[in-house]
PQR file with spaces between the fields and no chain letter, atoms N, CA, C, O and H, PARSE charges and radii, in Angstrom:
ATOM       1  N    MET     1       0.838   -1.154    0.000 -0.4000 1.5000
ATOM       2  CA   MET     1       0.000    0.000    0.000 -0.0000 2.0000
ATOM       3  C    MET     1       0.900    1.240    0.000  0.5500 1.7000
ATOM       4  O    MET     1       1.758    1.391    0.870 -0.5500 1.4000
ATOM       5  N    SER     2       0.701    2.106   -0.963 -0.4000 1.5000
ATOM       6  CA   SER     2       1.503    3.326   -1.007 -0.0000 2.0000
ATOM       7  C    SER     2       0.723    4.467   -0.359  0.5500 1.7000
ATOM       8  O    SER     2      -0.507    4.508   -0.385 -0.5500 1.4000
ATOM       9  H    SER     2       0.005    1.983   -1.670  0.4000 1.0000
ATOM      10  N    ARG     3       1.467    5.369    0.208 -0.4000 1.5000
ATOM      11  CA   ARG     3       0.864    6.514    0.871 -0.0000 2.0000
ATOM      12  C    ARG     3       1.217    7.784    0.109  0.5500 1.7000
ATOM      13  O    ARG     3       2.306    7.912   -0.452 -0.5500 1.4000
ATOM      14  H    ARG     3       2.466    5.336    0.229  0.4000 1.0000
ATOM      15  N    LEU     4       0.295    8.697    0.102 -0.4000 1.5000
ATOM      16  CA   LEU     4       0.544    9.996   -0.488 -0.0000 2.0000
ATOM      17  C    LEU     4       1.513   10.737    0.419  0.5500 1.7000
ATOM      18  O    LEU     4       1.247   10.909    1.609 -0.5500 1.4000
ATOM      19  H    LEU     4      -0.589    8.594    0.558  0.4000 1.0000
ATOM      20  N    ARG     5       2.642   11.179   -0.141 -0.4000 1.5000
ATOM      21  CA   ARG     5       3.662   11.846    0.663 -0.0000 2.0000
ATOM      22  C    ARG     5       3.739   13.345    0.405  0.5500 1.7000
ATOM      23  O    ARG     5       4.303   14.087    1.209 -0.5500 1.4000
ATOM      24  H    ARG     5       2.858   11.040   -1.107  0.4000 1.0000
ATOM      25  N    ALA     6       3.181   13.788   -0.703 -0.4000 1.5000
ATOM      26  CA   ALA     6       3.248   15.214   -1.017 -0.0000 2.0000
ATOM      27  C    ALA     6       2.144   15.581   -1.998  0.5500 1.7000
ATOM      28  O    ALA     6       1.666   14.751   -2.771 -0.5500 1.4000
ATOM      29  H    ALA     6       2.723   13.185   -1.356  0.4000 1.0000
ATOM      30  N    VAL     7       1.762   16.827   -1.944 -0.4000 1.5000
ATOM      31  CA   VAL     7       0.804   17.382   -2.881 -0.0000 2.0000
ATOM      32  C    VAL     7       1.393   18.687   -3.392  0.5500 1.7000
ATOM      33  O    VAL     7       1.867   19.505   -2.603 -0.5500 1.4000
ATOM      34  H    VAL     7       2.150   17.502   -1.316  0.4000 1.0000
ATOM      35  N    LEU     8       1.367   18.887   -4.691 -0.4000 1.5000
ATOM      36  CA   LEU     8       1.884   20.112   -5.284 -0.0000 2.0000
ATOM      37  C    LEU     8       0.726   20.873   -5.899  0.5500 1.7000
ATOM      38  O    LEU     8       0.043   20.376   -6.794 -0.5500 1.4000
ATOM      39  H    LEU     8       0.982   18.223   -5.331  0.4000 1.0000
ATOM      40  N    PHE     9       0.516   22.075   -5.413 -0.4000 1.5000
ATOM      41  CA   PHE     9      -0.480   22.955   -6.001 -0.0000 2.0000
ATOM      42  C    PHE     9       0.249   23.894   -6.943  0.5500 1.7000
ATOM      43  O    PHE     9       1.142   24.633   -6.530 -0.5500 1.4000
ATOM      44  H    PHE     9       1.071   22.479   -4.685  0.4000 1.0000
ATOM      45  N    ASP    10      -0.128   23.864   -8.187 -0.4000 1.5000
ATOM      46  CA   ASP    10       0.530   24.681   -9.209 -0.0000 2.0000
ATOM      47  C    ASP    10      -0.166   26.023   -9.321  0.5500 1.7000
ATOM      48  O    ASP    10      -1.105   26.172  -10.104 -0.5500 1.4000
ATOM      49  H    ASP    10      -0.854   23.264   -8.523  0.4000 1.0000
ATOM      50  N    MET    11       0.281   26.999   -8.550 -0.4000 1.5000
ATOM      51  CA   MET    11      -0.358   28.289   -8.541 -0.0000 2.0000
ATOM      52  C    MET    11       0.462   29.365   -9.256  0.5500 1.7000
ATOM      53  O    MET    11       0.006   30.501   -9.382 -0.5500 1.4000
ATOM      54  H    MET    11       1.043   26.878   -7.914  0.4000 1.0000
ATOM      55  N    ASP    12       1.645   29.028   -9.716 -0.4000 1.5000
ATOM      56  CA   ASP    12       2.490   30.075  -10.283 -0.0000 2.0000
ATOM      57  C    ASP    12       3.180   29.666  -11.572  0.5500 1.7000
ATOM      58  O    ASP    12       4.226   30.210  -11.925 -0.5500 1.4000
ATOM      59  H    ASP    12       2.016   28.105   -9.614  0.4000 1.0000
ATOM      60  N    GLY    13       2.595   28.712  -12.267 -0.4000 1.5000
ATOM      61  CA   GLY    13       3.176   28.322  -13.540 -0.0000 2.0000
ATOM      62  C    GLY    13       4.281   27.286  -13.434  0.5500 1.7000
ATOM      63  O    GLY    13       5.037   27.093  -14.386 -0.5500 1.4000
ATOM      64  H    GLY    13       1.746   28.270  -11.980  0.4000 1.0000
ATOM      65  N    THR    14       4.389   26.620  -12.303 -0.4000 1.5000
ATOM      66  CA   THR    14       5.427   25.604  -12.126 -0.0000 2.0000
ATOM      67  C    THR    14       5.250   24.458  -13.118  0.5500 1.7000
ATOM      68  O    THR    14       6.205   24.050  -13.780 -0.5500 1.4000
ATOM      69  H    THR    14       3.775   26.777  -11.529  0.4000 1.0000
ATOM      70  N    LEU    15       4.044   23.950  -13.217 -0.4000 1.5000
ATOM      71  CA   LEU    15       3.766   22.848  -14.136 -0.0000 2.0000
ATOM      72  C    LEU    15       2.958   23.282  -15.352  0.5500 1.7000
ATOM      73  O    LEU    15       3.197   22.817  -16.466 -0.5500 1.4000
ATOM      74  H    LEU    15       3.269   24.282  -12.679  0.4000 1.0000
ATOM      75  N    VAL    16       2.015   24.162  -15.133 -0.4000 1.5000
ATOM      76  CA   VAL    16       1.126   24.621  -16.189 -0.0000 2.0000
ATOM      77  C    VAL    16       1.069   26.139  -16.133  0.5500 1.7000
ATOM      78  O    VAL    16       0.896   26.718  -15.060 -0.5500 1.4000
ATOM      79  H    VAL    16       1.820   24.540  -14.228  0.4000 1.0000
ATOM      80  N    GLU    17       1.214   26.783  -17.276 -0.4000 1.5000
ATOM      81  CA   GLU    17       1.160   28.241  -17.318 -0.0000 2.0000
ATOM      82  C    GLU    17      -0.298   28.671  -17.342  0.5500 1.7000
ATOM      83  O    GLU    17      -0.985   28.504  -18.349 -0.5500 1.4000
ATOM      84  H    GLU    17       1.355   26.313  -18.148  0.4000 1.0000
ATOM      85  N    THR    18      -0.765   29.221  -16.238 -0.4000 1.5000
ATOM      86  CA   THR    18      -2.164   29.600  -16.099 -0.0000 2.0000
ATOM      87  C    THR    18      -2.373   31.110  -16.002  0.5500 1.7000
ATOM      88  O    THR    18      -3.516   31.569  -15.998 -0.5500 1.4000
ATOM      89  H    THR    18      -0.207   29.357  -15.419  0.4000 1.0000
ATOM      90  N    GLU    19      -1.318   31.874  -15.924 -0.4000 1.5000
ATOM      91  CA   GLU    19      -1.443   33.314  -15.703 -0.0000 2.0000
ATOM      92  C    GLU    19      -2.250   34.004  -16.805  0.5500 1.7000
ATOM      93  O    GLU    19      -3.047   34.896  -16.514 -0.5500 1.4000
ATOM      94  H    GLU    19      -0.391   31.501  -15.928  0.4000 1.0000
ATOM      95  N    GLN    20      -2.058   33.609  -18.045 -0.4000 1.5000
ATOM      96  CA   GLN    20      -2.810   34.199  -19.161 -0.0000 2.0000
ATOM      97  C    GLN    20      -4.304   33.925  -18.999  0.5500 1.7000
ATOM      98  O    GLN    20      -5.127   34.817  -19.207 -0.5500 1.4000
ATOM      99  H    GLN    20      -1.410   32.884  -18.281  0.4000 1.0000
ATOM     100  N    LEU    21      -4.651   32.705  -18.633 -0.4000 1.5000
ATOM     101  CA   LEU    21      -6.060   32.358  -18.440 -0.0000 2.0000
ATOM     102  C    LEU    21      -6.659   33.136  -17.281  0.5500 1.7000
ATOM     103  O    LEU    21      -7.799   33.593  -17.363 -0.5500 1.4000
ATOM     104  H    LEU    21      -3.982   31.981  -18.464  0.4000 1.0000
ATOM     105  N    TRP    22      -5.897   33.292  -16.199 -0.4000 1.5000
ATOM     106  CA   TRP    22      -6.355   34.049  -15.045 -0.0000 2.0000
ATOM     107  C    TRP    22      -6.616   35.506  -15.459  0.5500 1.7000
ATOM     108  O    TRP    22      -7.617   36.097  -15.052 -0.5500 1.4000
ATOM     109  H    TRP    22      -4.970   32.921  -16.133  0.4000 1.0000
ATOM     110  N    GLY    23      -5.734   36.070  -16.252 -0.4000 1.5000
ATOM     111  CA   GLY    23      -5.919   37.440  -16.732 -0.0000 2.0000
ATOM     112  C    GLY    23      -7.183   37.588  -17.550  0.5500 1.7000
ATOM     113  O    GLY    23      -7.933   38.548  -17.375 -0.5500 1.4000
ATOM     114  H    GLY    23      -4.922   35.590  -16.583  0.4000 1.0000
ATOM     115  N    GLU    24      -7.421   36.648  -18.438 -0.4000 1.5000
ATOM     116  CA   GLU    24      -8.629   36.687  -19.252 -0.0000 2.0000
ATOM     117  C    GLU    24      -9.869   36.606  -18.376  0.5500 1.7000
ATOM     118  O    GLU    24     -10.854   37.303  -18.621 -0.5500 1.4000
ATOM     119  H    GLU    24      -6.811   35.868  -18.580  0.4000 1.0000
ATOM     120  N    ALA    25      -9.823   35.759  -17.358 -0.4000 1.5000
ATOM     121  CA   ALA    25     -10.958   35.625  -16.442 -0.0000 2.0000
ATOM     122  C    ALA    25     -11.187   36.921  -15.665  0.5500 1.7000
ATOM     123  O    ALA    25     -12.333   37.311  -15.440 -0.5500 1.4000
ATOM     124  H    ALA    25      -9.023   35.193  -17.159  0.4000 1.0000
ATOM     125  N    MET    26     -10.114   37.586  -15.254 -0.4000 1.5000
ATOM     126  CA   MET    26     -10.244   38.839  -14.516 -0.0000 2.0000
ATOM     127  C    MET    26     -10.878   39.920  -15.400  0.5500 1.7000
ATOM     128  O    MET    26     -11.756   40.654  -14.945 -0.5500 1.4000
ATOM     129  H    MET    26      -9.183   37.269  -15.437  0.4000 1.0000
ATOM     130  N    PHE    27     -10.441   40.019  -16.649 -0.4000 1.5000
ATOM     131  CA   PHE    27     -11.016   41.002  -17.562 -0.0000 2.0000
ATOM     132  C    PHE    27     -12.492   40.695  -17.845  0.5500 1.7000
ATOM     133  O    PHE    27     -13.312   41.608  -17.945 -0.5500 1.4000
ATOM     134  H    PHE    27      -9.728   39.423  -17.018  0.4000 1.0000
ATOM     135  N    GLU    28     -12.822   39.413  -17.972 -0.4000 1.5000
ATOM     136  CA   GLU    28     -14.209   39.027  -18.210 -0.0000 2.0000
ATOM     137  C    GLU    28     -15.084   39.348  -17.002  0.5500 1.7000
ATOM     138  O    GLU    28     -16.206   39.832  -17.157 -0.5500 1.4000
ATOM     139  H    GLU    28     -12.157   38.672  -17.890  0.4000 1.0000
ATOM     140  N    LEU    29     -14.581   39.083  -15.814 -0.4000 1.5000
ATOM     141  CA   LEU    29     -15.327   39.408  -14.603 -0.0000 2.0000
ATOM     142  C    LEU    29     -15.557   40.918  -14.506  0.5500 1.7000
ATOM     143  O    LEU    29     -16.650   41.361  -14.155 -0.5500 1.4000
ATOM     144  H    LEU    29     -13.670   38.689  -15.688  0.4000 1.0000
ATOM     145  N    ALA    30     -14.538   41.692  -14.813 -0.4000 1.5000
ATOM     146  CA   ALA    30     -14.681   43.149  -14.789 -0.0000 2.0000
ATOM     147  C    ALA    30     -15.802   43.581  -15.730  0.5500 1.7000
ATOM     148  O    ALA    30     -16.607   44.444  -15.378 -0.5500 1.4000
ATOM     149  H    ALA    30     -13.650   41.332  -15.097  0.4000 1.0000
ATOM     150  N    ALA    31     -15.861   42.995  -16.910 -0.4000 1.5000
ATOM     151  CA   ALA    31     -16.911   43.332  -17.872 -0.0000 2.0000
ATOM     152  C    ALA    31     -18.281   42.950  -17.323  0.5500 1.7000
ATOM     153  O    ALA    31     -19.240   43.704  -17.488 -0.5500 1.4000
ATOM     154  H    ALA    31     -15.207   42.295  -17.196  0.4000 1.0000
ATOM     155  N    GLN    32     -18.389   41.800  -16.679 -0.4000 1.5000
ATOM     156  CA   GLN    32     -19.660   41.374  -16.098 -0.0000 2.0000
ATOM     157  C    GLN    32     -20.097   42.298  -14.971  0.5500 1.7000
ATOM     158  O    GLN    32     -21.290   42.452  -14.709 -0.5500 1.4000
ATOM     159  H    GLN    32     -17.610   41.187  -16.546  0.4000 1.0000
ATOM     160  N    LEU    33     -19.121   42.912  -14.307 -0.4000 1.5000
ATOM     161  CA   LEU    33     -19.428   43.860  -13.236 -0.0000 2.0000
ATOM     162  C    LEU    33     -19.670   45.275  -13.772  0.5500 1.7000
ATOM     163  O    LEU    33     -19.924   46.200  -13.001 -0.5500 1.4000
ATOM     164  H    LEU    33     -18.152   42.788  -14.521  0.4000 1.0000
ATOM     165  N    GLY    34     -19.589   45.435  -15.095 -0.4000 1.5000
ATOM     166  CA   GLY    34     -19.924   46.689  -15.720 -0.0000 2.0000
ATOM     167  C    GLY    34     -18.764   47.641  -15.955  0.5500 1.7000
ATOM     168  O    GLY    34     -18.976   48.839  -16.140 -0.5500 1.4000
ATOM     169  H    GLY    34     -19.382   44.683  -15.721  0.4000 1.0000
ATOM     170  N    GLY    35     -17.536   47.125  -15.950 -0.4000 1.5000
ATOM     171  CA   GLY    35     -16.390   48.004  -16.155 -0.0000 2.0000
ATOM     172  C    GLY    35     -15.301   47.352  -16.972  0.5500 1.7000
ATOM     173  O    GLY    35     -15.507   46.321  -17.613 -0.5500 1.4000
ATOM     174  H    GLY    35     -17.364   46.152  -15.800  0.4000 1.0000
ATOM     175  N    ARG    36     -14.145   47.968  -16.936 -0.4000 1.5000
ATOM     176  CA   ARG    36     -12.966   47.421  -17.605 -0.0000 2.0000
ATOM     177  C    ARG    36     -11.794   47.527  -16.657  0.5500 1.7000
ATOM     178  O    ARG    36     -11.474   48.613  -16.175 -0.5500 1.4000
ATOM     179  H    ARG    36     -13.977   48.805  -16.415  0.4000 1.0000
ATOM     180  N    MET    37     -11.154   46.405  -16.389 -0.4000 1.5000
ATOM     181  CA   MET    37      -9.995   46.392  -15.502 -0.0000 2.0000
ATOM     182  C    MET    37      -8.811   47.023  -16.214  0.5500 1.7000
ATOM     183  O    MET    37      -8.518   46.687  -17.362 -0.5500 1.4000
ATOM     184  H    MET    37     -11.415   45.523  -16.781  0.4000 1.0000
ATOM     185  N    SER    38      -8.130   47.938  -15.531 -0.4000 1.5000
ATOM     186  CA   SER    38      -6.967   48.588  -16.130 -0.0000 2.0000
ATOM     187  C    SER    38      -5.793   47.611  -16.194  0.5500 1.7000
ATOM     188  O    SER    38      -5.718   46.658  -15.418 -0.5500 1.4000
ATOM     189  H    SER    38      -8.368   48.210  -14.599  0.4000 1.0000
ATOM     190  N    ASP    39      -4.898   47.859  -17.113 -0.4000 1.5000
ATOM     191  CA   ASP    39      -3.703   47.021  -17.229 -0.0000 2.0000
ATOM     192  C    ASP    39      -2.860   47.101  -15.960  0.5500 1.7000
ATOM     193  O    ASP    39      -2.236   46.117  -15.563 -0.5500 1.4000
ATOM     194  H    ASP    39      -4.959   48.632  -17.744  0.4000 1.0000
ATOM     195  N    GLU    40      -2.842   48.274  -15.323 -0.4000 1.5000
ATOM     196  CA   GLU    40      -2.071   48.440  -14.085 -0.0000 2.0000
ATOM     197  C    GLU    40      -2.649   47.591  -12.957  0.5500 1.7000
ATOM     198  O    GLU    40      -1.909   46.967  -12.196 -0.5500 1.4000
ATOM     199  H    GLU    40      -3.349   49.073  -15.646  0.4000 1.0000
ATOM     200  N    ALA    41      -3.983   47.573  -12.857 -0.4000 1.5000
ATOM     201  CA   ALA    41      -4.619   46.750  -11.823 -0.0000 2.0000
ATOM     202  C    ALA    41      -4.373   45.274  -12.102  0.5500 1.7000
ATOM     203  O    ALA    41      -4.103   44.498  -11.186 -0.5500 1.4000
ATOM     204  H    ALA    41      -4.584   48.080  -13.475  0.4000 1.0000
ATOM     205  N    ARG    42      -4.468   44.895  -13.359 -0.4000 1.5000
ATOM     206  CA   ARG    42      -4.215   43.487  -13.714 -0.0000 2.0000
ATOM     207  C    ARG    42      -2.804   43.092  -13.323  0.5500 1.7000
ATOM     208  O    ARG    42      -2.599   42.020  -12.755 -0.5500 1.4000
ATOM     209  H    ARG    42      -4.687   45.526  -14.103  0.4000 1.0000
ATOM     210  N    ALA    43      -1.834   43.933  -13.617 -0.4000 1.5000
ATOM     211  CA   ALA    43      -0.439   43.636  -13.264 -0.0000 2.0000
ATOM     212  C    ALA    43      -0.281   43.507  -11.751  0.5500 1.7000
ATOM     213  O    ALA    43       0.522   42.706  -11.274 -0.5500 1.4000
ATOM     214  H    ALA    43      -2.000   44.804  -14.079  0.4000 1.0000
ATOM     215  N    ALA    44      -1.042   44.289  -11.004 -0.4000 1.5000
ATOM     216  CA   ALA    44      -0.956   44.247   -9.543 -0.0000 2.0000
ATOM     217  C    ALA    44      -1.527   42.957   -8.960  0.5500 1.7000
ATOM     218  O    ALA    44      -1.236   42.619   -7.813 -0.5500 1.4000
ATOM     219  H    ALA    44      -1.695   44.940  -11.391  0.4000 1.0000
ATOM     220  N    THR    45      -2.339   42.230   -9.738 -0.4000 1.5000
ATOM     221  CA   THR    45      -2.923   40.987   -9.236 -0.0000 2.0000
ATOM     222  C    THR    45      -2.002   39.782   -9.399  0.5500 1.7000
ATOM     223  O    THR    45      -2.235   38.739   -8.789 -0.5500 1.4000
ATOM     224  H    THR    45      -2.576   42.504  -10.670  0.4000 1.0000
ATOM     225  N    VAL    46      -0.977   39.915  -10.203 -0.4000 1.5000
ATOM     226  CA   VAL    46      -0.082   38.778  -10.474 -0.0000 2.0000
ATOM     227  C    VAL    46       0.590   38.323   -9.178  0.5500 1.7000
ATOM     228  O    VAL    46       1.231   39.110   -8.481 -0.5500 1.4000
ATOM     229  H    VAL    46      -0.788   40.763  -10.698  0.4000 1.0000
ATOM     230  N    GLY    47       0.431   37.052   -8.879 -0.4000 1.5000
ATOM     231  CA   GLY    47       1.071   36.462   -7.705 -0.0000 2.0000
ATOM     232  C    GLY    47       0.352   36.696   -6.396  0.5500 1.7000
ATOM     233  O    GLY    47       0.887   36.381   -5.333 -0.5500 1.4000
ATOM     234  H    GLY    47      -0.089   36.413   -9.446  0.4000 1.0000
ATOM     235  N    THR    48      -0.867   37.248   -6.451 -0.4000 1.5000
ATOM     236  CA   THR    48      -1.601   37.511   -5.217 -0.0000 2.0000
ATOM     237  C    THR    48      -2.632   36.425   -4.957  0.5500 1.7000
ATOM     238  O    THR    48      -2.876   35.559   -5.798 -0.5500 1.4000
ATOM     239  H    THR    48      -1.303   37.503   -7.314  0.4000 1.0000
ATOM     240  N    SER    49      -3.222   36.488   -3.793 -0.4000 1.5000
ATOM     241  CA   SER    49      -4.299   35.562   -3.441 -0.0000 2.0000
ATOM     242  C    SER    49      -5.593   36.010   -4.120  0.5500 1.7000
ATOM     243  O    SER    49      -5.682   37.122   -4.639 -0.5500 1.4000
ATOM     244  H    SER    49      -3.024   37.191   -3.110  0.4000 1.0000
ATOM     245  N    MET    50      -6.578   35.142   -4.110 -0.4000 1.5000
ATOM     246  CA   MET    50      -7.888   35.472   -4.680 -0.0000 2.0000
ATOM     247  C    MET    50      -8.475   36.681   -3.959  0.5500 1.7000
ATOM     248  O    MET    50      -8.994   37.589   -4.609 -0.5500 1.4000
ATOM     249  H    MET    50      -6.506   34.238   -3.688  0.4000 1.0000
ATOM     250  N    ARG    51      -8.403   36.710   -2.639 -0.4000 1.5000
ATOM     251  CA   ARG    51      -8.959   37.814   -1.859 -0.0000 2.0000
ATOM     252  C    ARG    51      -8.307   39.144   -2.252  0.5500 1.7000
ATOM     253  O    ARG    51      -9.001   40.140   -2.456 -0.5500 1.4000
ATOM     254  H    ARG    51      -7.981   35.973   -2.111  0.4000 1.0000
ATOM     255  N    VAL    52      -6.990   39.157   -2.358 -0.4000 1.5000
ATOM     256  CA   VAL    52      -6.273   40.382   -2.726 -0.0000 2.0000
ATOM     257  C    VAL    52      -6.614   40.782   -4.158  0.5500 1.7000
ATOM     258  O    VAL    52      -6.862   41.957   -4.429 -0.5500 1.4000
ATOM     259  H    VAL    52      -6.426   38.348   -2.193  0.4000 1.0000
ATOM     260  N    ALA    53      -6.629   39.822   -5.072 -0.4000 1.5000
ATOM     261  CA   ALA    53      -6.938   40.120   -6.476 -0.0000 2.0000
ATOM     262  C    ALA    53      -8.335   40.706   -6.623  0.5500 1.7000
ATOM     263  O    ALA    53      -8.532   41.650   -7.388 -0.5500 1.4000
ATOM     264  H    ALA    53      -6.427   38.868   -4.851  0.4000 1.0000
ATOM     265  N    MET    54      -9.306   40.158   -5.898 -0.4000 1.5000
ATOM     266  CA   MET    54     -10.668   40.690   -5.973 -0.0000 2.0000
ATOM     267  C    MET    54     -10.729   42.099   -5.396  0.5500 1.7000
ATOM     268  O    MET    54     -11.458   42.948   -5.908 -0.5500 1.4000
ATOM     269  H    MET    54      -9.146   39.392   -5.276  0.4000 1.0000
ATOM     270  N    GLY    55      -9.972   42.349   -4.339 -0.4000 1.5000
ATOM     271  CA   GLY    55      -9.915   43.699   -3.774 -0.0000 2.0000
ATOM     272  C    GLY    55      -9.349   44.701   -4.764  0.5500 1.7000
ATOM     273  O    GLY    55      -9.844   45.822   -4.879 -0.5500 1.4000
ATOM     274  H    GLY    55      -9.380   41.659   -3.923  0.4000 1.0000
ATOM     275  N    ILE    56      -8.302   44.289   -5.481 -0.4000 1.5000
ATOM     276  CA   ILE    56      -7.699   45.154   -6.502 -0.0000 2.0000
ATOM     277  C    ILE    56      -8.691   45.416   -7.624  0.5500 1.7000
ATOM     278  O    ILE    56      -8.841   46.553   -8.070 -0.5500 1.4000
ATOM     279  H    ILE    56      -7.900   43.378   -5.387  0.4000 1.0000
ATOM     280  N    LEU    57      -9.369   44.372   -8.083 -0.4000 1.5000
ATOM     281  CA   LEU    57     -10.363   44.518   -9.146 -0.0000 2.0000
ATOM     282  C    LEU    57     -11.474   45.466   -8.725  0.5500 1.7000
ATOM     283  O    LEU    57     -11.817   46.394   -9.457 -0.5500 1.4000
ATOM     284  H    LEU    57      -9.248   43.448   -7.720  0.4000 1.0000
ATOM     285  N    HIS    58     -12.033   45.234   -7.551 -0.4000 1.5000
ATOM     286  CA   HIS    58     -13.138   46.072   -7.082 -0.0000 2.0000
ATOM     287  C    HIS    58     -12.705   47.527   -6.923  0.5500 1.7000
ATOM     288  O    HIS    58     -13.438   48.440   -7.303 -0.5500 1.4000
ATOM     289  H    HIS    58     -11.755   44.480   -6.956  0.4000 1.0000
ATOM     290  N    ALA    59     -11.528   47.741   -6.368 -0.4000 1.5000
ATOM     291  CA   ALA    59     -11.025   49.114   -6.214 -0.0000 2.0000
ATOM     292  C    ALA    59     -10.835   49.769   -7.574  0.5500 1.7000
ATOM     293  O    ALA    59     -11.166   50.941   -7.751 -0.5500 1.4000
ATOM     294  H    ALA    59     -10.932   46.999   -6.059  0.4000 1.0000
ATOM     295  N    ASP    60     -10.310   49.029   -8.523 -0.4000 1.5000
ATOM     296  CA   ASP    60     -10.071   49.566   -9.861 -0.0000 2.0000
ATOM     297  C    ASP    60     -11.382   49.961  -10.537  0.5500 1.7000
ATOM     298  O    ASP    60     -11.427   50.932  -11.292 -0.5500 1.4000
ATOM     299  H    ASP    60     -10.041   48.076   -8.379  0.4000 1.0000
ATOM     300  N    LEU    61     -12.446   49.209  -10.265 -0.4000 1.5000
ATOM     301  CA   LEU    61     -13.744   49.479  -10.868 -0.0000 2.0000
ATOM     302  C    LEU    61     -14.574   50.465  -10.043  0.5500 1.7000
ATOM     303  O    LEU    61     -15.653   50.883  -10.463 -0.5500 1.4000
ATOM     304  H    LEU    61     -12.410   48.420   -9.652  0.4000 1.0000
ATOM     305  N    GLY    62     -14.060   50.832   -8.864 -0.4000 1.5000
ATOM     306  CA   GLY    62     -14.802   51.747   -8.000 -0.0000 2.0000
ATOM     307  C    GLY    62     -15.989   51.091   -7.315  0.5500 1.7000
ATOM     308  O    GLY    62     -16.972   51.756   -6.987 -0.5500 1.4000
ATOM     309  H    GLY    62     -13.184   50.492   -8.523  0.4000 1.0000
ATOM     310  N    ILE    63     -15.895   49.781   -7.100 -0.4000 1.5000
ATOM     311  CA   ILE    63     -16.964   49.022   -6.455 -0.0000 2.0000
ATOM     312  C    ILE    63     -16.595   48.800   -5.002  0.5500 1.7000
ATOM     313  O    ILE    63     -15.492   48.347   -4.696 -0.5500 1.4000
ATOM     314  H    ILE    63     -15.097   49.241   -7.366  0.4000 1.0000
ATOM     315  N    HIS    64     -17.521   49.119   -4.103 -0.4000 1.5000
ATOM     316  CA   HIS    64     -17.288   48.875   -2.678 -0.0000 2.0000
ATOM     317  C    HIS    64     -17.980   47.570   -2.301  0.5500 1.7000
ATOM     318  O    HIS    64     -19.200   47.446   -2.408 -0.5500 1.4000
ATOM     319  H    HIS    64     -18.418   49.487   -4.351  0.4000 1.0000
ATOM     320  N    ARG    65     -17.193   46.612   -1.862 -0.4000 1.5000
ATOM     321  CA   ARG    65     -17.732   45.313   -1.455 -0.0000 2.0000
ATOM     322  C    ARG    65     -17.420   45.089    0.014  0.5500 1.7000
ATOM     323  O    ARG    65     -16.393   45.549    0.514 -0.5500 1.4000
ATOM     324  H    ARG    65     -16.202   46.713   -1.775  0.4000 1.0000
ATOM     325  N    THR    66     -18.293   44.391    0.697 -0.4000 1.5000
ATOM     326  CA   THR    66     -18.056   44.021    2.082 -0.0000 2.0000
ATOM     327  C    THR    66     -17.850   42.521    2.161  0.5500 1.7000
ATOM     328  O    THR    66     -18.087   41.813    1.183 -0.5500 1.4000
ATOM     329  H    THR    66     -19.127   44.017    0.291  0.4000 1.0000
ATOM     330  N    GLU    67     -17.416   42.030    3.303 -0.4000 1.5000
ATOM     331  CA   GLU    67     -17.238   40.585    3.499 -0.0000 2.0000
ATOM     332  C    GLU    67     -18.565   39.854    3.315  0.5500 1.7000
ATOM     333  O    GLU    67     -18.594   38.720    2.839 -0.5500 1.4000
ATOM     334  H    GLU    67     -17.223   42.606    4.097  0.4000 1.0000
ATOM     335  N    ALA    68     -19.647   40.501    3.690 -0.4000 1.5000
ATOM     336  CA   ALA    68     -20.977   39.880    3.548 -0.0000 2.0000
ATOM     337  C    ALA    68     -21.289   39.693    2.071  0.5500 1.7000
ATOM     338  O    ALA    68     -22.357   39.188    1.724 -0.5500 1.4000
ATOM     339  H    ALA    68     -19.623   41.423    4.077  0.4000 1.0000
């Protein structure tokens, strides 16, 4: 019986380059929210967590969101 000894989460392009897809998703979400994400805001999301990226997007679009 073999045991799982490690798990690798590929969040930064280690195995699969996903940054381009993430960017496209961010721009699409911005459009669905009624705006356009600036290139500067998009660049600021690279390497951040989902929570931070959403905060950057919302700030860029002038949307005030709460935890609720």
